[in-house]
DRENMI-351941 format. One record per residue: residue number from 1; x, y, z of N, C-alpha, C in turn; residue in three letters. Coordinates in steps of 0.05 Angstrom, whole numbers, plus 5000, padded with zeros to 4 digits. Example, Ala and Ser with C-alpha at 12.3 -4.5 7.8 and 13.67 -1.06 7.14 Angstrom:
   i n_c1 n_c2 n_c3 ca_c1 ca_c2 ca_c3 c_c1 c_c2 c_c3  aa
   1 5264 4886 5156  5246  4910  5156 5264 4934 5156 ALA
   2 5257 4955 5142  5273  4979  5143 5258 5001 5157 SER
//
This chain:
   i n_c1 n_c2 n_c3 ca_c1 ca_c2 ca_c3 c_c1 c_c2 c_c3  aa
   1 5016 4976 5000  5000  5000  5000 5017 5025 5000 MET
   2 5037 5026 5018  5055  5049  5019 5071 5053 4994 MET
   3 5080 5030 4982  5095  5031  4957 5078 5043 4935 LYS
   4 5053 5036 4934  5035  5047  4913 5031 5077 4917 LYS
   5 5029 5086 4942  5025  5114  4947 5050 5130 4938 MET
   6 5073 5119 4945  5099  5133  4938 5102 5133 4908 VAL
   7 5096 5110 4895  5098  5108  4866 5079 5128 4853 ALA
   8 5055 5130 4863  5035  5149  4853 5044 5178 4856 GLY
   9 5056 5184 4878  5066  5211  4883 5089 5217 4864 LEU
  10 5107 5199 4861  5129  5203  4842 5119 5207 4814 VAL
  11 5100 5191 4806  5088  5194  4779 5074 5221 4776 LEU
  12 5059 5230 4796  5045  5255  4795 5065 5278 4792 ALA
  13 5087 5277 4807  5108  5298  4805 5120 5298 4778 VAL
  14 5126 5274 4767  5139  5272  4741 5120 5283 4719 ALA
  15 5095 5277 4721  5075  5287  4701 5073 5317 4703 VAL
  16 5071 5327 4727  5069  5357  4731 5094 5371 4720 ALA
  17 5117 5359 4725  5142  5371  4716 5144 5370 4685 THR
  18 5136 5348 4673  5136  5345  4644 5116 5365 4632 ALA
  19 5093 5368 4644  5073  5386  4634 5083 5415 4634 ALA
  20 5097 5421 4656  5108  5448  4658 5129 5452 4636 GLU
  21 5149 5435 4636  5168  5431  4615 5182 5456 4604 GLY
  22 5179 5478 4616  5191  5503  4605 5212 5514 4625 ARG
  23 5231 5527 4613  5250  5542  4629 5236 5568 4639 GLU
  24 5248 5581 4659  5236  5605  4671 5233 5627 4650 TRP
  25 5249 5628 4629  5248  5649  4610 5230 5643 4586 TYR
  26 5216 5621 4586  5199  5613  4564 5169 5617 4571 GLU
  27 5154 5623 4550  5125  5623  4553 5112 5649 4561 GLY
  28 5126 5671 4561  5114  5697  4568 5093 5705 4547 GLY
  29 5071 5715 4557  5048  5722  4539 5039 5751 4541 THR
  30 5053 5767 4555  5043  5794  4562 5055 5816 4545 LEU
  31 5068 5810 4524  5082  5830  4507 5064 5852 4497 HIS
  32 5040 5846 4491  5021  5866  4481 4999 5871 4502 ARG
  33 5004 5863 4526  4983  5865  4547 4981 5892 4559 GLY
  34 4959 5896 4573  4955  5921  4588 4967 5918 4616 SER
  35 4968 5940 4630  4978  5940  4658 4960 5923 4675 VAL
  36 4934 5924 4670  4915  5907  4685 4921 5877 4681 ALA
  37 4928 5870 4656  4935  5842  4651 4961 5834 4664 GLU
  38 4980 5852 4664  5006  5848  4677 5001 5842 4707 TRP
  39 4986 5859 4719  4981  5857  4748 4966 5831 4755 LYS
  40 4950 5821 4737  4934  5797  4743 4950 5771 4736 ALA
  41 4972 5774 4722  4987  5751  4712 5004 5738 4734 ALA
  42 5011 5713 4729  5028  5699  4748 5057 5710 4747 SER
  43 5071 5706 4768  5099  5715  4769 5115 5702 4747 GLU
  44 5110 5677 4742  5124  5662  4721 5120 5675 4693 ARG
  45 5095 5683 4687  5089  5695  4662 5102 5723 4660 ASN
  46 5101 5738 4682  5114  5764  4682 5145 5762 4679 ARG
  47 5157 5742 4691  5186  5738  4689 5193 5729 4661 LEU
  48 5178 5711 4649  5184  5702  4622 5180 5724 4602 ALA
  49 5160 5741 4605  5156  5763  4587 5178 5784 4591 THR
  50 5187 5788 4615  5209  5806  4620 5235 5796 4607 SER
  51 5239 5770 4607  5262  5758  4594 5261 5764 4564 ALA
  52 5238 5762 4552  5235  5768  4523 5243 5797 4517 ASP
  53 5234 5815 4535  5242  5843  4531 5272 5847 4535 PHE
  54 5282 5835 4556  5311  5840  4563 5329 5829 4542 ALA
  55 5323 5806 4530  5341  5793  4512 5345 5809 4486 VAL
  56 5327 5827 4481  5330  5844  4457 5352 5865 4460 ARG
  57 5361 5870 4484  5381  5890  4490 5409 5879 4484 SER
  58 5424 5894 4468  5452  5885  4463 5469 5885 4488 THR
  59 5462 5904 4506  5476  5906  4532 5472 5880 4548 HIS
  60 5447 5871 4549  5440  5847  4563 5453 5823 4550 VAL
  61 5453 5822 4523  5465  5800  4508 5495 5798 4514 GLN
  62 5509 5822 4515  5538  5822  4521 5543 5812 4549 ARG
  63 5526 5821 4568  5530  5811  4596 5525 5781 4597 ARG
  64 5506 5771 4583  5501  5742  4582 5525 5727 4571 PHE
  65 5537 5737 4550  5560  5724  4538 5584 5724 4558 GLN
  66 5587 5745 4573  5609  5747  4592 5604 5732 4618 ARG
  67 5579 5735 4628  5573  5726  4655 5554 5703 4657 LEU
  68 5541 5696 4636  5524  5672  4635 5495 5677 4644 GLY
  69 5482 5655 4649  5453  5655  4655 5446 5669 4681 MET
  70 5464 5668 4701  5458  5682  4726 5455 5712 4722 ALA
  71 5471 5724 4704  5469  5752  4698 5443 5758 4683 ALA
  72 5436 5741 4665  5411  5744  4650 5387 5743 4668 PHE
  73 5388 5724 4687  5366  5722  4706 5364 5747 4723 ARG
  74 5387 5757 4732  5387  5781  4749 5377 5805 4734 SER
  75 5385 5808 4709  5375  5830  4692 5345 5828 4688 ASP
  76 5336 5804 4682  5308  5799  4678 5292 5805 4703 THR
  77 5302 5797 4726  5288  5802  4751 5286 5832 4757 GLN
  78 5308 5846 4751  5308  5876  4755 5287 5889 4737 SER
  79 5286 5880 4712  5266  5891  4694 5237 5885 4704 LEU
  80 5232 5860 4712  5206  5853  4722 5198 5870 4746 MET
  81 5217 5873 4764  5212  5889  4788 5205 5918 4781 THR
  82 5219 5929 4762  5213  5956  4753 5185 5958 4741 CYS
  83 5178 5939 4724  5152  5939  4712 5130 5935 4733 ILE
  84 5135 5917 4752  5116  5913  4774 5111 5939 4789 ASP
  85 5133 5954 4795  5131  5979  4810 5115 6000 4794 THR
  86 5122 6002 4769  5107  6021  4752 5078 6013 4749 ALA
  87 5072 5988 4746  5045  5978  4743 5028 5983 4768 ALA
  88 5041 5985 4791  5026  5989  4816 5018 6019 4819 ALA
  89 5030 6036 4803  5024  6065  4804 4999 6071 4788 ASP
  90 4978 6082 4800  4953  6088  4785 4957 6106 4761 PRO
  91 4978 6122 4761  4983  6140  4738 4990 6125 4713 ASP
  92 4998 6100 4716  5006  6084  4692 4985 6063 4684 PHE
  93 4962 6064 4695  4942  6043  4690 4933 6041 4660 ARG
  94 4936 6063 4645  4927  6063  4617 4949 6055 4598 ARG
  95 4972 6049 4608  4995  6042  4591 4994 6013 4583 TYR
  96 5009 6006 4562  5013  5979  4554 5039 5969 4567 GLN
  97 5041 5943 4571  5065  5932  4584 5090 5939 4568 VAL
  98 5089 5938 4542  5112  5944  4526 5123 5972 4531 VAL
  99 5105 5991 4536  5113  6018  4542 5128 6020 4569 GLU
 100 5117 6006 4589  5131  6005  4615 5158 5991 4613 LEU
 101 5158 5970 4597  5183  5955  4593 5205 5972 4581 ALA
 102 5197 5988 4560  5216  6006  4547 5227 6026 4566 ALA
 103 5210 6038 4582  5219  6058  4602 5237 6044 4623 ALA
 104 5229 6021 4632  5244  6007  4652 5272 5998 4642 CYS
 105 5273 5991 4616  5300  5984  4605 5319 6007 4608 MET
 106 5309 6032 4605  5326  6056  4607 5332 6061 4637 VAL
 107 5311 6060 4654  5314  6066  4682 5333 6047 4696 VAL
 108 5332 6021 4688  5349  6001  4701 5377 6000 4688 THR
 109 5381 6015 4666  5407  6014  4653 5411 5990 4635 GLY
 110 5390 5975 4630  5392  5951  4613 5392 5957 4584 LEU
 111 5385 5981 4576  5384  5988  4548 5412 5993 4537 SER
 112 5431 5995 4555  5459  5998  4545 5469 6025 4547 GLY
//
């Protein structure tokens, strides 16, 4: 009985992991979204979308080549945090995510 429970748990975790199957930087869907959509989205989606914005920067690309994935993750996290902060401000509620991302690339120094 216990073996069946453990085997079932292992299988459930394996299926869930396979279903997820994406890296943290994959699957962002908020590129053309509104601030309201950004605020309602999961952290995973916000991070993946931020990665898509960040990777377009030659500055970020150069840092990735020199410093690797940890630097890219750090840059992406900084960008997401900036967008989160701007999205929380009522003055920005009518903006699109891409507009906040562009401003945040400059503010965070990720635009180069």
